N, C-alpha and C positions, 0 to 999 in steps of 0.2 A: 486358676492361673490365667494371667492376661497374655493374649497373643497379639502380635503386631504384623501389619503388612504396609508396604510403602506405595503411595500414589502421589498425585500432584493436582493442584488447582490453578486455573488460569487467572491471571490478574492483568488485564490489558493484553498485550502481546507477550508478556512474560509469565512466569509461573513460580509457584513456591511448593516445596516438598510438604506432603501431608502424611502423617502417621495415622493409620487406622488401627485403633486399639479395641480389642474385643474381649469382653468378660462375660461369663455365664454363671449365674447364681441360682441356688435352689429356691425357686419361687414359682408363682403361677406363670405358665408359658406366655411370653410376650417378647417384643423386640423394640427397643428404643434407640434412635440415632441422635446423638448430641454433638455439639461443636459448631453451632451456627449454620445448620443446613437450610437450604431453600426447599420449596415444595417438591421439586424433582428429586432431590437427595432423600428427603423424608419418605417418598414413595418407594425408595429402594427396598424398604422392608418387605413389601409384597413381592417385588421382583426377585430379590435374593432368596427369600423363603421358598418360592415355587421352583426357582432354578436349581437349588440344592436338592430338593426332594425329587424333582423330575430327572435329575442327572444320576440318581441311584445312591445318593449319599443320605445320611441321617441328619436331620436338623435337630439342634439342641431342644430338650424338653423343658428347660428352665427359662429364666429371664435372661435375655440377651441384651447387653448394653454395648453399643458401638460409639466410640468417641473419635471424632476427626480432629486431630491436633496439628497445629495450634488452634485453639477454640475461638480465638478472636477474629479469625479471617472468615469472611462469608464464603460458603461452599455452594457452588451453583453447577447444575448440569447432571449428567448421568454417568460420567466417566469413573465415578467412585464404586460402582456396583461390583466390579470384578475384585477389587482389593478387599471390599467388605466380605464378599463370599469366601475369598482365600483365608481371611482372618478367622472366619467361623469354621471353615474346614480344618484349619490348624487346631482350633479348640476342640474339635471332635476327634483329633488324633490322626488325621490324614497327613501323610508325609509330604510336606511342602517346605522348601528351603526357608530357614529362619534368617538367612543372610539379609541384612539391612541395606545391601547394595543392589538388591533386586526389587523392581517395582512392577505394579500391575495396573493397567488402564483399560477400561472397556465397560460398555453397557450390557446388561444381561437381559435376555428374553425369558419368558416363563419356562421354556423347555431347556434352558441352559446355554442356548446359542449366544455367542459373544458378538454384539452388534457394533458397527462403526460409530465413532464419536468424532466431534469437531475439536480442533485445537491440539491435535496430537503432537505436531512438531514443536510448538513452544513448550508443551508439557515435558517432552523427552529432553529438550534442550535445557530446561530448568533443572530437571532431575540430574542430568550429567554434571551441572555446575555444583550440585550438592552431593557428589560422590557416588551416584548410582551408576553401575556399569552394565546391568542387564535389565531389559524391559520386556514384558509380555503385553501385547496389544492385540486388538482385533485384526484378523487376517487382512481385511480391507485397508487398514491403516498401516500395515507393516512396512511398505515401501516408503511412505512418508516419514515414519519414525526412523528408518534406516538412513535418512539423510544426515542425521547427527553422527558425526565421526566419533569413534571411541566408545560407542555403546553397542552391546550385543542385543539384537532385536529378534524376538520370536513372535510370529503371528499365529494366533489360535482361533479356531472356529467355535469351539465348545468348551464349557467349563471342565469337562472330563479330560480334554487335551492338556490342560494345565496340570491336573493331578497325575496323569499318565507320564508327562514329561519328567517328573521327579521320581517316578517309579521305574519304568522300563522303556517306554516309547518316547524317544526324544523328538522334539519338534525341529523342523529345519530352520536354520538361521537365515534371516532375510538380509541380503546384501544388494546394494544398488550402485550404479555407476553414475555419479552426479554429472560428470562431464558429458555423458551421452545425452542426457536431457537438455543440457545447455546448448549442445551443438544443434539440436533440433530447431532452435530459433534462427540459426544462420541461414537455413534453407526454407524459411517460411514464405509462402506466397500470400500477397496482400490483395484484398479486393479492390482497393483504391490505389492508384499510382499517379504520380505527378506527370507522367507522359500523356495522360488523358486530360490534363488541364491546359487549355489554350491561353497563351499570353501570360499576363500577370507575373512578369519576371521579377519585379521589385518585391512583390508579396512572397513569391517563392524563396527569394534570397533571405527575406526576413524570417521565414519559417525555418530555413536551413540554419541560420544563426541561432534561433531559439532552440532548435534541437541539439545543436553542438554544445551550447552552454547551459541548457536547462532553464532558459529564460521564459518569463511570462510574456504573453503577446495578446494584443487586442487588435482585431481587424474591423474597420468601419467602411461600409460601402453600400451601394444601392442593391436592392433585391435582384438576385440573379447574377451577381458579379463573381460568384464562385467561392465565397467565404467558407461555407459549410463543406463544400467538396474539398477544398484545400486543407481544412482542419482534419477531415477524415484521412487525407493522404499523408498527414504528418506522421501517423503511426508507421508508415512504410519506410521512413528515413531515420527512425530512432535507433540508436546503437543497441547491440545485444546486452542483456543483463550481466553484470559481474556476479560472481558466486555469492558474495556477501549480500548484494542487492536482492538476488533471487531468493535466498533463504529468508531474508527479512520480509519480502513480499509474500512468500509462501506462508509464513506465520499468520499474516493478516487474513489471507484468504482461507486458511485452515480454520481459524477462529470463527469466521463468518459462514463457514460451511459451503464455500464456493469453489473448492478445488474439484477438478474433474477426476473421476474414478481412475482413469488410465494415465493421469499425469500428476504424480505426487509433488512435482516441483514446478513452480511458475517459471516459464521459459520466455514469455513475452512481456514487454512493458504494458501495463494496463492502459486502456483508453476508455474513459468513462464520459459518456455524453448525457448530461442531466437536463431534464425538462424544466421549464421555468415555474412549474407548479410544485416543484419539490419543496418540502418543508425544511425548516432550519435544522431540526434533528436529523433529517434524512441526509443532509449535506455534511454537517459537522459530526454527527453521531450523537448517541445519547440514549434516552429511555430510562426506565426505572432500573433495569440491568443494562448499563451502558454497552453499546455495540458500536463497531466502527461505522463511520459515515462515508459518503462518497469521496471526501478529500483524502481519507485514509486508504480507501480502495484504489485511489489513483496514485498512491505513493510510488515514486520513481517512474511515474508515467504521466499521462495527460488527463486533465479535467477540462472538458469542453462545455462551455456555457453558450449555447446558441441563443440569439436574441437576448443578450445579456441584460439590457436595460429593462426587460420585462420581468426579471426576477424581483421579488419584494426587496425593498431597500435594506431591511434588517437582515435578510439572508446574505446579501452581498457584503454588508459591513462585518459580519462575523468571520468572513474570509481573511480579514486584515491581519489578525494575530497569527493564524497558521501560515500565511504567506511569508510573514516576517521571520517566524521562529522555526518553521519546518516541523512543527508538532502541535497537537491540540490537547488540552487538558480538560477533561469532562469531570466536573466536581458535583458530587451529590452529598447528601447529609451523612451517609454511612461510609463513603469512600471517594477517592479521587483517582481517576485512571488517565494515563497518558498514552496517546496514540501518535505514531509518526505521520507526517503529512507533507513530505517533500515532493510536491507535484508541480508540473508545469500547468499554469492556468492559461487556457486559450479561450478568448472571448470573441464573439462576433456580434455586431450591432449595425443598425442602419444609422446614417448620419442625422436623420430627423424623423419625425412621425410618419411622413408620407414616404420617406426613403430615397428621395431624389435630389437632395441638396448637393450641388456641385456636379450633377449628372450632365453629360454632354448633349443628350438628346431629349430628355424630359425635364420640364421645369418644376421646381419645388413650389408647393402650394402652402407651405407652413409659414406662420409669422415668426418674427424674432423671439417673441415670448414663448411660443410653442417649442421652438428649437432649444431655447435655454432651459425650459422646464424638463424637456425630454432628456437632455444631456446631464442635467443636474442629478439624475438618478444614480450616476456614477460619481461618488464623492472624490474630492481631491486626494485625501489620504489613500483611498483605494487605487486611484490612478498612479500615485507615487510608487506603488508596489508592482506596477506593470512595466517591464523593461522596454518593450517594443510596442509602439502604437503606429499602425500602418493604414493608409487609405487604400482601398481596393476598388478602383473605378470599374464601372460596367463596360464590357467589351463592345466595341463598335460592330456594326453588321459585317464589315469587311474582315475583321478579326475572327468573327464567329464562323464565317464560311470559308476561311482560308484553310485549305487542306494540304498545302505544300510544305509549310513549316512544321517541323516535329519538335515537340517539347522534350526536355531532358528527362530520362526515366528516373524513378526513385532510387534504383540501384546505384546509379552514378553519384547522386547527391548523398546517399547513405555512406558511400566510401569516404567522402570528405568529412562527414560528420563523425564517423568512427575514428578517422585519423586525428581529428581535433580532440575527441574524447580521450584517446590514448595519451596525447600530450598532457592533458589535464590530469589524468590518472597518475602519470609519472611525476608530475610536478607536485601533486598533493598527496603523495604516497604516505608521508609522515603526518599529514594534517587530519586524516580521518574524514575527508570529504571527497566527492567525485567530480563536481562541476564548478565552473566559475561562479554560477549563481549562488552557491553556498558560501562564498567568501565572507568572512566577518570583517569588521572595520580594521582590525589589527592585521589581518591577512591581506587586505587590499593594499595597505601601505607597503607590505613586503613584496607582493607579486604584481602590483600594477604601477610600477614606477614610470615616470614620464621624464622626457628630456626637457630642457628649459623652454624650447620653442613650443612644444606641445602643451606644456603646463601653462604658459602665458595665454595661449589660445583658449584653453579651457576656462581660465579665470575670467576672460572677457565674455565667454559664452554664459558662464554662471551668472554674471551680473545682468546680461541682456535678457536672459530667459527667467531670471529670478529663481534659480534652481534651489530646491531644498537640499538639506544634507543627505537625505535618503536618495533623492533623485541623482545627486552628484555621484554618490557611491555606485549606484546602479549603472550609470553611464560608463564608469571605469570598468565595471565587471563586463559590460557589453563590449567595450573596446578590447578587453583582454580576449574575449571569444573571437572577435573579428580578426585579431592578430593571430590567434591559434589556427583559424581556418586558412589564413594566408601563409602559415608556416613561419611567421616572424617570431623571433625570440622576444623582442621588446615592442611595447606599444608605440606606434608612430602617429604622426598627425593625421594621416588619412584614416586610420582606424578610429580615432576619436571623432573625427568629422562624421563618419558614417554612423557611429553609435549615437551621436548627438542628433543627427537627422531623424533616426528612428524613434528617439525618445521625445522629440518635441514636434512631431508632425501634426498632431491634432491639438 
């Protein structure tokens, strides 16, 4: 008789339901796993065999065949161990539910202990969509799995706990309060605060606009002008995550194995600072078994590229498609995986190789050819995808030693950013987007309407600066954010003027 158990396999940040079929035949003792398993799944033979014996159960004496269906999907990882063991125990007559709405996820150690696995949240979410109502997971993953509403979650420490649950000793159901975790973000203390940044009011305003609308920004300035510090402070003014954003981000970090043990839900927007020696696969993602890269880990947060022109050109160019589409598709011979990548790109660079072009106190020693070659590392199509370009001049001596003036703290700036984000959330409630930077061309026509005077001004500016279609749309998105920050319902001339200034500064 063939017995079955339900589990799941991750495909990107999504998952598919897997049926584990177990059959025991009268033949020489052996165990085979079929259904396109990778080496980690194939090695489950030894883990499951030892776990069953060391847990006090009897392992079948015949030939054990385990099929992971559907067989045309590649099975990777160790989360199939528990379901395989449950299927074998059922074959041996152990009373475990045959209900196909109950699933089992977990890795087994040789003594039967159920170990933590990665990607539990997307696994359980996918199972729910396939009609599963009850899930058994490792105890360490129980809170993460319980984030999925409508699924009864039990955390187990040992294989015996599963068998005992269906006999007499019931496991305790795991329940979490999602709102409690989200509220933690509201009271987070940040290491870097804008109150510690002297001067640079124009750059601070640009970063405020970027945070309010989720816009990409490039800062150019002399060494020591505060570009890196302000980029680090940006995290302190980002709005809290919405529930949908938090769950989506948690799926990514769960698959990557980056979730903290005591925090099953991501409560802060990610801030990823990448060194210029990072590889293309490291930033985009990939490998023989594709994994999320830095742009996906920065989803709904910030990807900071310091010394942006020092990155290899081919690495920068591969950012173009994710910046435009908000997702990256990693194609391999056997499969194609899609990862979300709606991030804010924040870049910092010097204006020239020596770093002092346009400086008030130090003279630039670079030739025109050197400056041109240096700046050409950032292609026109890439710059088209950056909404704000701002010059950050080095502070004068008087500005540095001035202790009387106090800068505005991040908490005050964040209040304005949150207020603007709430306006956008209400406006785009039926559109499936969160920020102005995500507007499509069709949505721009709907939500970025201009009066005749403002429209005529923008036409003249488009001709003067030879704006591309993409740059024109991004100026409208930026103007929409400026209007939201000022509380204006419609885009006015002053909003477009400020947006145009930030887009054409360099």
